[in-house]
N, C-alpha and C positions, 0 to 999 in steps of 0.2 A: 366493392358493391355496397358494403355496409354504409359507407359515406353517402352514396347516392340514395339509398333507402331512407337514411336519416334526413337528407336534404329534401326528399320528396315529402316526408311527413311535415317538415318545417314549413316548406313553401305552401303546401296544401292548407295547412292551418292558417297561414298568413292571409291567403286569398279568401278563405271562408270567413275569416274574422273581419274582413273589410266591410264596414257598414254604410259606406257612401262611396261615390265615384272617385273622390280625391284619395281616399285610403286605398282603393283598388288600384289606382294608377301608381301609387307608391309601391304596392306589392309587385306590380308588373315590372317596374324599374329594378327592384331588388332581385327579381328572378331572371329577367330576360334582357335587361338593359346592358349597355356597353360595359359597365362595371358590375353587372349582376352575377349572382352566384353560379348559375348554370353556364353563363358565358365564360366566367373565370376558369371553371373546370374544363370546358372545351378547349380553352387556350393552352392548357397543359398537356393535351393529348400527344403533341409532337415529341415529348420527352419519354414516352412509354415505349415498351417493346411492342413489336407488331401485333402479336396475339392479344396482349393486354389492351393496346390502343383500339383494336377492332371491337372487343367486347365492351370496353368502357364507352367508346363513341356511340355504339348502338344503344346502350342503356341511357346515355345522356340525351340522345335524340328522342327516345321514347318519353323521357321525363319532360323534355322541352315541349313536345306535342301535347302531353297530358296537362301540363300547367297552362299552355295557351288555350286549350279547350275549356279548362276550368275558369280561366279569366274571362273568356267570352260568355260562358254561361252565367257567371256571377254578374257581369256587366248588364246583361239583359234583365236579370232579376232586379238589380238595383234601379235601373231606369224605369221598369214597370212600377216598382215601389214608389219612386219619386213622383211619377205621373198620378198614381192613386192618391198620394198625399196631397198633391196640388189640386186634383179634382174635388177632394173632400173638404178643402179649406177655402178655395177661391169661389167667389160668387159674382154673378153679373146681374146688376140691378136693372131690370127692363123698365122700371118706372122712371128712370132718369131721363131728362129731356135730351133730345137729339142735338148733337153738336152741329151748328150750322156750317155748311160747306160753302166755299167761295162760289159765287154765282156769276155767270157771264152777263154782259149787257149789250143791248142793241145800240149801235152807234147812232148819234143824232142824224147823220146823213142818211143812213139806211132807213131810219124811222120816217124822216121827212119825205123821202122818195116814195115810200109805201103809201103815206097819206095822200100825196099829190096824185099819184097814179090812180088811187081809189076814187078820188074826186073826178078826175078826167074820164075814167072808165065809166062812171055813172052818167056822164054826158055823151057817151058813145064813141070816145076816142080809142084808137088802137095803138099799141106800143110798137115802135121800130127802133132798132139799134144799128150802129155802124162802127167802122174801124177808127181807132185813135190816130193812126197814121193816114193822112190824106194827101191828095195832090192839089196843086195850085188851082186847077180848074174847079173841082168840087168845093174847095174851101173859099175861093175868092172870085174867080172869073164868072162862074155860073150864078153867083149871088150879086153880080153887078158891081163888084169892087173895081174901080177904075185903076189903070196903071199909075204907079206912084202913090197909091193910098198908103197912109202911115202903117196900117196893119201888115202891109207886104214887106216892111223893112226888118232887117235882122235884129234891131234892138227891141222889137215888139213880139216877134214870132220865132219859134224854135224850128229852123229849117234843117233838113237832113241832106246827106249827099245825094246828088241826082242819079237816077237810074240810067246807065248808058244804053239800055235796051229800048228805052222809050224816047219820044221826042216831044218838044214843046212843053206846054203847061203840065202835062201829065208826068213829065220827068222830074219836076220840081216837087220833092216830098217835104212834108212838114207835120208837126204835131198839131192836130186840128185846134183852131182858136175858138171854135163854137160848134155846137151840135147841129147847126143849120145845114152842114154838109149831108146829114142823114136825110133831110128834106129833099135835097137835090137827088140823091140816090133813089128815093121813093118816087119822085115825080118822073124820073127818067126810066125807071124799071117797072112801074106799075101803072095800070090804066086808072084815070080819074073816075069818080071823085075820090078825094083823099080826106081823111080825118084822123090825124095821127099825133102822138106825142113821142118825143125821143129824149133820152137823158143819158148822161155819162160824163166821163172826165174830159176836161178841156185844158189847154195849156197856153199861157202867155208869160212873157218875160217881165214879171213884176212881183214885188214882195214888200208888204208892209202890213199894218193891222187889219186892213180891209182887202188886201190882195195877196195871192199866193201864186207861184208858178204853175201849180196844178189846182184846179177847182172843178166843181160840178155844175152843170147846167141842165135845165129842162126846157124844151121848146115844143111848141105846138104848131100844127099846120092844118088848115081847112081849105080845100080846093073843090069847087063845083061851079055850077052855072048861075047860082042865085045868091050866094053868101055876100053880105055887105058889112059896112062898118058897124051898123047896129048890132049885128050878130056877134061881132068881136067884142064890143063893149059889154053886152049882156053875158057872154061866156066868162070874161075875166072878172066882172063884178061878182057873179055867182061863185067863181072859184075863190076869190079873196075873202068873201064873207063866210064861205064854208070852211076854208083853211084856218082862218083866225077865229072862227065860231062867234062872229059878231054880226047879227042880222042887219043892224043899221050902220055898218061900217061905212063912213064917208069915202067916196071914190071920185077921182077926177082924172081926166085925160088932157095932157098938154101936148101941143104940137112939137115934133122933134124931127130928126133926120136920121135915117139909116139907108145905106145903099140898096138894100134888098126889099124895101117897102115904100109905098107911096099911095096915100099919105101915111106918115109915120107919127107915132105918139109915144109918150111915156106915161105910165099909169102911177098915180100917187094914191096913198091911203091916208086917212086922217089919223092924227096922233096928238098927244099932249106931252110937252117937255117941262111940265111944272116941277119946280124944286130940283131941277137938274136930272130928273129921270126921264124915261121914255115909256109911254103907255099907248098901245095901239087902240084906236077907237075915236070917238068924238073928242075934239080938241081944237086948239087954235093954230095948229101947224100941220104940215104935210110931209110925207115921206115917200120917195120914189122906190118902187119895188120891181118894175119890169119895163121892157120896151116891146112895142107891138106896131102893127100897121097892116094895110092891105098889100098883098104880094105885088111887087113891082112887075109891070108888063115885060120888062127885059128878062127877069128871072123865068117867067113862064115861057118866053121864047127860047131861052137857053136850054130849057128842059123839054122842048119839043111840043109845047102846048100853045094853042092859039089864044092870045089875050083878048080877042074879040068874042070868044066863046066861053072862056073860063076865067074865073076870078076867085079870090079867097083872101084869107088873112093868116098872119103868123104872129107868134109872140115868143118871148124867151125871158128866162130869169135865172139868177144864180141860186142854186139850192142852199148853199151855205148862208147866203144873205137872208133868205126868209127863215131859215132855221135859227139864225142868231136873233132875229126880231121876235120870233114866236117863243123861244125858250131862254131869252136873256143871256146869250153867250157873247161876251164883250170883244173877244179877239179871234179873228178868223184863223190865225196860225195855229191855235191850240187844237183845231180839228185834226191836225196831221202830226202831232208830237208823240203819239203812242204812249201817253201818260195814263196808266190805269186808274190813278186817283181822279183824273179829270173824267174818265169814262164812267167811273162809279158814281160821280156826282151828276153828270149830264146824260148818261146813258139810260136806256129803258129796259125793263124786264121783258123777256119774250112773252110773258103772260099778261102784262099790263098794257093798257092803252093810255096815252097822254090825255089830260083834261084840256080840251080845246078852249073851254070858256075862260080859263085863267092862265093858260100857258104854263101850268105847273104839272109835274108828274104825279 
């Protein structure tokens, strides 16, 4: 017992003398570790007589518990002391400037869509949306595409497996090649008059600097009993001059052909290509930005409308194309490469609006 009392005094002094957590850990290992002094004595209990082993074992357990309690109490005291020292020495300077955090950006496509919808909404247009997967009827037949038209071929359009539960044109599924199909849904499911714009993804089998397999379109449709070509021209001229923020932007309409409009036209805006650049506005050159025309009588018939009673106009344009022109983006493919450096350069802050007059952010 004398040895145990002596050991208790020694270990207690060692723990109380520890003035930091490292020293306290050394004291714990020396007392209770695998090669510690208490552990060593307990390992020798098997060599003692039963009565002596019982008494010594009880005394060693009591010593072990006392030292463990003392170690715990000393650890709490040392941690408290360390925290007080840290609080007394460390300072936080609230006058330092805030470190800027990474900020997200609005993609140019989203920004351009918002601008275009705001312009058309001010003209009284309503927004309609439709599915990306269409059938042959809504995407081609109802829009007066004749059999054998190139757009119906596999090399130009992404066709999907036919639905065995349906028959005819509605069994032939495809990724829509234009948002015009939304116009068909609207005319077939809603009573005229119609004044809508629709936007979304479209898909065509093409890929280069100015074409991608997936891109975005916005299209407009007006159907009533009085709308004529003059309304079409006025609507699109106002749109272009507002979108590019050029009040005297030169605009012209050239005859063209689309299966779903008659007469059809392409709209050009004035530009200058001086010194190899491109500047929208007054100049000696023209740039095509959209297609348009009066809705073909066959389209009206296919949607259940009487062409002798109703008429109207439609137009459509690529959203990426006008975004590239307005914001000076040279390659269409970069819109979809998910490069954050590109987005940091061409993207928009949620709190900022683009300067329409210069095309700069």
